[in-house]
N, C-alpha and C positions, 0 to 999 in steps of 0.2 A: 247537385243542390235541389232539394224539392220545392223550396219557395223560391221568391225573388227578393233582390236587395229592398225593394220598394214596399214588399209586402212586411218586412220586420217592424214597420212604424205601428202593425196591428196587434204587437204582442203585449203580454203583461209580465213576461219574465224572460230576460236573456240569459243565458249560461254561455260564457266563453271559457271554453276548456280545450286545450289542444291548440291554441291560436291567441293572437294578440292583435284583434281588428282595429283598436284605437292607433296602432303604431304602424301595422302593415297595411292596412286598409282604410285610410283615413277617411277617404271620400265616402266610402260605404258605410262607414260607423255613423255618418250623418243619421242613418235610419235608425239607428239605437236611440240617438239624443232625440229624435222625433218621438218615438216610442215614452220616452221619459217624460219629455215634456208635456206630451199631448193625452196620453193615457196613464201617466203616473207609473210606467212600467219600472220595474226593479231591475238590477245589473247585478250578475254574481261572476266573478272571476275566480276560477282555479288554476293556478300557475306557479311553477318554481320560484318565480321572480315577482316581486311587487312592480309590475312592468305599467306602461301608459295606460292600458285599458284598467287595470286595477286602481289607478289613482283616481278616476272616475266611476268606480264602482260602487254599489250600495253595501256590498259585501264582498270580501276577499278571503282566500284559504289557501295557504301553501301546500304544495304536494311534492313529492319527490318523482323526478322523472322516472318514466317507466312503470309506474304504479296506478295508471288511470283505472284499469279494469277492476283492480280490487275497490276502488273509490266508486265507481257506478254499479257494479254488483251490490254493494254496500246500500247505495241509494234505493236500488230495486228491491233489496230485501225489506229496507224501512218501510217503502210505500205498500208493500204488501202486507207486512206486521202491521201497519197502521191503516190498512184499507183506503189507502189514497189510490185507487184504481177506477178508472172510468170504466165501469163494468159494462155498459151498454155497448160501449165501442170494442172492448176487448172480447166479450163472448161472441160478437156479429162479425167483427171484422179482422181478427187474428186466428191463429191456428191453436189456440188453446186447449180446445176439445178434442184435437187429433191424438189418435193413440199411435206411440212408437214401439217398434219392436222389443221383444222380451230381452233379446242379448244386448242391447244398448246399455251401456253404463259409465260411470266416470268414478275414478279413485286416483289419490295420490296425484292429483292435478293433471291426470291424462284421462283420455276418452278410450273406449274399448276398440281393439284393432291395431294398436300401434306396432310397427314394425322398426325396431331399433336399426338394424342393419341399412334400410333403404331410408330412414329418417322420414317415414310418412306413414299415415293411418291408410288400412284397410277399412273403407268407409261401409261396409256391408250392413252392418249394425245400425248405421245412423239413417234410418228409413222408416217411413210410416207402417204401419200394419194396413194391409190392403185387403178389401173384402172380395168376394166371389164375382161382385158386379164392377170389379177395377177401380172403385172409389176407396178413400180414406177411411178407416172406423173411427166413430167417434163416440165421446160420452159427453152430452150436453151438459150432463150434472157435475162435470170435472172431477168426479170423486175417484175415477179409476186411477190406480196410482201409475200407469202409463200413458196418462195424458200428459201433453206439453205441459200444462199447468202444474201438474203436481211433479214433474222431473225439474221444472224450472224452479219451483219452491224450493225443493231438495237442494238443488246446485247451488242456490245462493244462500244458504243456512249458514255456512262458514263465515259470511262476510258481516259479522258483527261490527258496530262501530268500534270496539275494541280491537278487533282485527284490522279494520282501516287505518286506525290511528297507529298501530304497530308497524304495518306495511307501507303505508303513505306517509308517516310523519305529519299527517294533518291533524291538529288536536281536535279532541272528540266533541268538544263543545261547538266548534266551528262547523265539522261535518254535520252534526245534529241540526244546526240552524239552518244550513243550507238544505238539508233533508225537508224540513219543514215548509221552506219557502218554496220547494220544488212541488212537495205535496198539495200544495195549494190549487196546483194547477191541473189535477185530476178532474176538476169541476169542467162540466161541458162549457160554461161561459169564461172559463180562465184559459189562457194557452201560454205554453213556454215555447221559445225557441232555442236551438242550439247552433253556435258557431264555432266551426273548428277549422284547422288549416294544418300544417304541416307538423306542428306540436303532437298531431296524433297520428299522422300517417308514417313518420319516419322514424318507425319502430320496428321491432322483428315481429311484432303482432299489432301492427298499425291498424290492419283492417279489423281486428277484433275490438280495438279501441272504439271505433266508429259504431260497429256492431252493438256494442254496450249501450251506447246513447241511443241508438235507434230503437233498441228494446225499450228503454226507459221511456222515450217518446211515445211508443205504442202502449205502454200501461198506462199512461197519462192521457191517451185519446189524440195525441197531438200531431200525428202525421196526416198530412193532406188538409189540414185546417188553415184558416187564415191566421197568421202570427204565430205558427208553429214552425214543424218540419226539421230536417237536418240539412243544415246550410254550410256547405263546403266553400271555403273563402278560397279562391285560387290565386296563387302567389304571382301570376303573370297574366295579361288581359287575355292570352289567347289559350293558355293551357287547356281551358275547357274544350276549345275547338281542336287542340291537339288530340284528345282522346276521342272525341267525336268521329273524327274522320279515319281513326284506326292506326296512328302512327305508334303502334305498339306492336311488338313482334309477333304476338298471339292473336291479334284482331285485324279485321278489315273494316271499313267505314261502316257507322251505324250499330257497332258494337255486336258485329258478326264474328263468328268464330274463323280463324285460320284453319283451312283442312289440315290433317295429320296424316302421315303416312299410312296410318290404319284405317285411312279413308280413301280407297284407291280411286272410287267413282263416285259421280253425282248422287246417286240415289243411296248409296253407303253412308254419305256425308248427311244427306237431308235425312235418313232413317232416325237420328237422334236428335234432332233440331227443334220438331215442332212440338212443344209441350203439349201432351194430352190432358185435359181437365182432370184434376184428382177428387173434384166433387160435383156434383148434377149442376147443370145450367151456367157453369161458369165458362167466360170467354176465353181465357188464355191466349192472348192477343199473337204470342209468338207462333201460334198455328199459321200466322201469315208470313213466316220465314222465308218460304220458298219463293213467294212473290218479291220479297226484299232482296233475296240472293239472286235471283234470275236476273232482275233489273240491274243489280250492280254489275254481273256479268256482260249484260248486253251493253252497258255503258262502257265497259273496257274494250270489247272486241266486235260490238255492232254486228253488222249482218254475217261476220265470221263466226258469231256464237249462235248455235242452232241446237234445236232438240235432239238431233241424230248425235252431235257431238259434246251432249251435256253441257251445253252453252259455254262451251271452252274451259270446263272445270280442270281438265287436264292441265291447262297451261298456268293454272295458280300454283305457286310453291306450296310445298307441303312439310309440316313440320316434322322433324325426326326425332325431336325431344319436346319437353314442356314449352319451352319459349327460349329466344334468343335477347332477352334482356340484357341491359347494360352491364349488369355484373357478370354474367355469364359471358359476353362478348368481350369484356376487359380482361377477365379470368383467360379466355382463350388467347387474347392477344399476348398477354403476359408469358404463354406458353410457346409463343412463336407460330399459333395456329391460324393467325390472319395476316394477309398480305396489305391489303387496301383499305382505308377506312375513311369515310364520308362524315364529317362533322359539321352540322348544319345549325346554326343559330344554337350553339351548345359549347360549354367550356368546361368539359370533364375534369381537367386539371384542378380546377377549383370546385366542381359540383359532385365529384364522385370520391367516395371514402378511401382511405390510405393512399393518399397521395404518391408515396414511394412506389407502391405497385402500379399505379399508373404512369408513373414516369418510365419504370422498367418496360410497362407493356407497350407505349408509344414509341420505345426506342427499338423495339423488334419489328416495327411495321417496314414494308419497302416504302409505301407511299401513304402521306395523310393528306387529305384536302379537306380544307377549313373554309368554309361559307360563312362569313358574319361581316356586320357592318364596322365593327372595331377590332383593333389589334387585341387578340387574347393570349392569356397564358398557354392555352393548349397549343396556338400555332407557334409558340415561342417556347415550347417545352424543351428545347434542345440548347437555349442559352443558358450562360453560367451567370447567375445574379447572387453570389455569394449565398449567404444564409437563406435567402429567400428562393433561390432555385439551384442548389448547390449540385450541379451535374458536371460530367466530363464531356464538354460538347464534341471533342474529336473523336470520341469513340461511337457516338450516335450517327447512324447512317441514313436514317430515315430522311427521305425525301419529302419536303412540305411546301404544298401549293396553296397559297391564299387567294380565293375568290370574294373580292370585296362585293358584299350585297348591300341593297337599300335597308333603311330601318322603316319601321311602320309609318313615319311621319312623310317618307318620300314615296309611298305606295299606296296604290288603292286596294280594297278589299273589305271584307268583315272580319271583326274580331268577335270571339264569344265571351261573354261575361261570365262570372260565377254563376249567375241566376239564368243561366242557358240563354241569354238574349243575343242573337246575331245582330251587330251593328256596324253598319256599312260607315266606312271614312274614305276620304278621298286624299290624294297626293297634295301635301302642303309645300313642299319645295322641291327643286330639281336635284337629284342626287348627285355629290360630288364625283369628280376623277371619273375612274373607270368602274365604278359602283353599277351593277345591274340588278334586277329583281330577282329573287330566287326562282321563279317561274321562267325567266328568261334563260337563267343558267341551266336549270333541270332540262328544259325543252330542247336547248342546243346540244346537250349529253346525249338525250336520246335520239336525236336526229342523226348525229355522228356515230353512235352506237349501230342504229339502224342502217346507216350506209355502210359500215363496215360487215356487218351481216350481208348485205347485198353484194358487196364485193368479194368477200373472203368465205362467206358461210361461217357456219360454226355450231355448237352443240345449242339443242333446244331454242330454235329459231322462232318458233310460232307466236310465243308470248310477245316477242318485239316486232315481228313482221306483221302480225295481224292486229296490233293495237289501233284502235280507232284514234283517229288524229285529225279531226274535221274542223280546226281552228281556222279563222281567218286569215292569220298570220301564224304560220306553223311554227316559227322560231320563238313566237312571243304571245302565247294565249292570253287573252285579257281575263282580269279578275271577273268581270261579267259573264264571259265564257263559261268559266269554270264554275262560277255560282250556278248558272243555269244547269250543268251538267250536274252537279250535286242535287240540284232540285228534281231533274228528270223530265221527260216529255213522253208523248204518245208517239210510236212508232207506227200505229194503226189505230182508228178509231175506237176509244175505249167505251163500252156499254155497261150499264147497269145490270148486274147479274140478276136483280130481282125484277127488272123490267127491261127485257132485252131490246125494246124499241126506242128506249130512252139512251141518248148519247150523253156521256159525262166528258168525253174530251174529243176534240176532233183530231186526227192524225197530224203530227208534226207540231202540234201545240204543247206548250209548258203545262205540267199537271198542277193541280191546285192544292193536292193533298195526298197523303200516302195511301189513302183508301181506294185511290184511283190506280195502284201499282197491281201488275197481273204478273203470272208465273209462265204465260204462255209466249214470252219473248215480244211481246206488243208494247212493253213500256221500258224506259230506262230510269235508274236513278243511282247516283254515285253514293248517296248517304241518305237512305230512307227517313231517318228522322229530320232531315232538312227540308223535305218536300213540302213545298208551301212557301219557301223563303223567297224564291223568285218566279212569278208567275206571269200569265199573259197580262195580268193588271197592272205588272212593274215589279220593280225591286222592293219588296216589303221589308227588306233589312234597312233600307234607307228612309224609311217613314220617321218623321218626327213631329208626330201629333201628340203633344202632352195632356190632351184632355183626358180626364178621369171620371166620368159621371157618377161610378158608385163610389167614389172617395175612399176605395179600398187599396190604391196603389196599382191597381191592375195595367192601365196605360196600354190599353189592347192595340192602339194604332201607333205605338212608340216601337219602332223596329220590329223584329221577329223574333218569337220564343219558341224553340223547338221543345216538345214535339207539337204541331198543329196550332202554333202561337197561344199553347197553354202557359198560364203563368205559374199556377200551383199544381204539381203533380198529385195524382190521387184524390183530386179534390172532391169526388163523390163521397169520400170519408168525411167531409165536413158537415154530413148531414144524418141523421138517424136513419132507421131501417125503413121508414116511409116517404124519407125523401126531404125532411124538414131540416133546415139548418140547425145544429146543436146550439148555436148562439146567433138567435134572428139579428143580432145588431152587427154581425159581422158574416152576413150572408154573401158567399161568393158563388154557388150554384144551388138549384134546388130543382125539385120534380114539381111541376105545375099540374099533374094530373095525366097527362099524355106524353110528356118528353122532359128532358134534362135542360135547364136553360138558366142563365144568371149572367154575371158581370164578367166570369171567365169562360174559357172554352171547357165545356164538361169532359172530364177524362173518364167517359164510359160511352158507350152507344146510346145516341140520344133517345131512343125509345126502350132502353133496357129497363125493366120494371124494378123498381128499387127492392123489392123483397126477395128478388130471384137472383140478380147478378150482384156479385161481390165488387169491393171498389178497386181491388188490386189485380186490375186485368192484365198486367202482364205476368202475373204466378199463376201456375195451373191450379192452385188450390182456389183462387179468388181471393184470398185472403192475405195479410200480412204474416211474418214469421217470426216468433220467437225462436223457435226450434227451425235451424237452417236445414235440415236434411244434409245432402252431400255436395253443398254449395261452397263450404270453406276447408280449406286443406288441415286446418289445426282445430277443428271442433264446431259442433252444432250450437253450442253456448260460449261465449267468450269465459275465459278461466284466466286467473293471475298467472303470469309468467315472466320471471324478472328478466330484465336485459341481459345479453350474452355476457357483458360485464358488469358485475353487480356488487355494491358495498356490503349486501346481506344474502343470505341463502333463501330459497323459495321456501316459505312456510310450509308450503303444500306437499312440497316434495325436495328435499333439501340436495338430493343428487341431481337433479334436473337443471341443466344449463341452459339458459334462454329458452325459445320455443322450439320445441322438439322437431316440429315440422318445416321450421325456418331454412331459407336459403343460406349455406355458408359452404365453402370450399374446404377441401381437405388441408390445402396447404395454407388456409387461413386460420385453422384452429390454433396452431403454434403461435400466431400473434395475437391471441386473445390474453389479456392482462388479469391479474387478481387483484383483490383488494388489500393485499398485504405490501406490495409493490406500488400499486396506484390506489390510494385510499380515497380520492375524490370524484365525485360525480361531475362529468361535463356534459353540457348541452348548449345546442346552436341557436341564434335567434337573428332576428333583422332589425334593422333602424328605418326610422322614416326617412331621414336625410340621405339614405342611399336606397337603390333600386339593384338588387342582385350585385352584378360584378360590372354593370355597366356606367353607373354614374362616377366610379373613381376616375373615369376619363373626363368627367366635367369639372372645371375648376371651382365652381360654385358649390357643388355638392362635395366636392375634396376639401374645400374651407371649412364647410359646416361639421364635417367628420373627418378629419385628415388622416387620423393614426389609427392603425389597429390597436384593440386593447382586449382584455378580459376583466370579466366584472367577478369580484369576490366579496364575502361579507367580511364586517369588521372584527369578527371572530376568527375566521380563517386567516386573515392578515395579522392578527396579532400571534396566532399560533405559528406562523411560518416566518416573523419576523419582516414583513412586506410592508414597505411604506407607500402610502397612497401617492399614485404618479409616478412611482418608480419602475424599473424595468424588471420583467420576471421571465423565466423559462418555465414553459408548460410543456409535458412530454408525455406519451404513451407508450404501449409496446411498439406502435408502428412510426412515431416520429416526433418531432420536437418544433416547437415555435417559440418565439420571444414577443412579448408584448408589454404595454403600458398596463400598469394595474389600477383598474377603478374600483375602489374601496368604498361599497355603499351598504345602506340599510336596506336596500330592495332584496337583498338576498340573505336570509337567516339560516342558520343552521337547524336541522330537522332531527329528531331523534326516531330512528327506526331499528327495531330489534333490539332496543336497550342500548345502542350506539349512537353517538353523534355523526351525522353525515351531512358533508359540507358540499355545497354544488357552486360550480365555475361556470359562468356564462360566457360563451364565445360568439361573437358576433361574425357575420361571414363575408364582408364586402371589399376585402381587400387581397392584393395579389402583389406581382411583380411589374404590372404594367398599368399606365393610366397616368393622371394627374395627382393623385392622392399618393402619400408616402406608401413605400414598399411595405408590405405586411404579408400576414399568412390568413388562412382561414382555418374552421374547424375541421375540414376534411383531411388535412394533414394528419390528424390524431386519430379519426373515426375507423372503427373495426369494417372490414370487408364482408358484410353480413346484412342479408336483406329479409323483409315481411315474408311469411309464409305462403301469401295468397297473389300480392302483386311486386314483390321483390325490391320494394323502396328500400333504401339504406337506413340502417339504425343510427341516424345522427342526433338523437335527442337525449340519449342516454348511454354513456360508455365511462370507462375509469381513466384518469390521468393523476399526475402527482405536479406539484408546483414547488418553485424556490426562487428566492430573489436571484436576480442575474446582473453583471456588471454592465453598465450603461456604455461601455466600449465594445460589447459583443458585435463581432462583425463576421 
């Protein structure tokens, strides 16, 4: 999330697409209402359903699930055609003038370099033209046909309003009205903000959905500015924190990369990590990667990590494949290739697609360990609950151990909001029964494993035996100790490299910012982006000063926002080339003649001259990217790709199924359905009255939304003979569910490619445990396929069938 929740009040236009903030983020939605009330901001909602966000919107348009890229590319085409471009921003702060290799191209919905056998692209042609000086070749006139600008214009040519209407089912007049409203925000003094969530990520091309909107925002000059940005609405209070600290199989904390088998030593790993600037004078802050990485290794192994052993690099695991994400892990499990699985705060039997495959997978484990404060379907996957979990209990040999944990209200620590704010909380109640904190459980497992190594030996003992474990109570590190470890400290006195006589931090003291990190083993930090969260001045995450002198929703002394307590990322882009704010009425930072200053922490070196260093300091270009080079597995531009199960063929390439670079295993291809057998589009969503799968354990929530249902249009109900409130069966190629039918006007049939397309909405909050009535979730039906870049399952667009069912079905 580039901006903060509180900054949304500064916008002129809110576009909610790929989310439903009023319903799924009702407290955060307050800032939308602030913008509407105080600034006269408008709200646009584009969604398959007329949802609760749409009910308070100024303008709504329907869209077929899985067609968002066509819509967004259409808006970009319209803005270019009508000169709704913030040209000063685009020319100076994006890569439009860069020249791309002559052999790069796009045809029939695909880019150059595709290898059908490997289902991946050879991305050699997806690169800039590099001059003899090592810098990218450019054409500031933008006339060269190999400029990013000319390639972008050519790429979006096909996405006419008629094409969008045909693919998305969005009426042409509604699409054009939205284009006009968005186009107004190309003015330097008007901004638009994008709010999205799982409605965009849970697709086989989810990352490209988000890229599409990011490109539109760049075209309008709305990245890095107050009231602008790409705002990812997290579905859980600490999902942002989860990604920050590296709980993904291919990352370590601070978005550093997990080493690969092809990187056998420290220097080989480092050789590809520090981005060399691609244009003169650019910062490319990843040049400090070595400092972040060495400080992380020193945190793990303390004085055992030295320069002579590559800071303990050999002790880190190395990936032998791209990643061991959830889809891959469960596929391996279904093949009997996994013996023991730890499931911590996770309920995959309801949260991952193709529940039948998941049940089969868990049945092949030797042991399943579940850490959770509540009874979960995953821990009880072996219990027979009739149609709700129809398994042969006697045939399942998996040993299941449940370790009861505390919930957030019984524990102390920080949760990280969508807006990157680390906010400290304290335990409100004593945990019940035998419940222990996750930290206590993991610490005790580690200590027992270490004791086994000491007693019996074993393979690769170094990572375990050398691990630094300097907590006051070894069996239960405190949240404050862990937070300080994430922050980092000086192992030796840290001096200013520009003035070696100047001390920046004394030996043993907590660091005040990631600028103090060193690559010589004299500093630690488990997560460099968190450095500054807990300093010698105290716990900055616990700050609760709600003063806001600027009136811009900055709240600099409320908690801590990574990185460096910055509230708007890339905020130098809120100013023109001379450092003057595009909109003086919404100034967040500015150049005062000698340094950058303002209400927010400047996202640039304080003395970086405004006409020399670009705003996008994490990129080697110093600019933002319309063309993403080799960074996306499925293309440097977003292109329309149908879901793997679609009611219509891809108009760009009728023979192409889904995203050609997306994750799908061979055994799952046979379980894909077609529109003849399964004519209707299904999509999942959430309700305000429930939170994921937790609140079905709470009687109050269960009373508010007691029973699993599916939502269908009046037209589909009439077509299938379904009576409002009656029982229906919904099935896909992978499974079937029974539900009550909610028949509403909120979902309307769409016309796509000349045929009527019906959409079925399926909420996800029910299972066979808890106080609510037993029910199902959309994951019983969804395909086992994931996004090409991050492997998120495609829950938002797949095919099903529906029919009336007997009330007595059991």
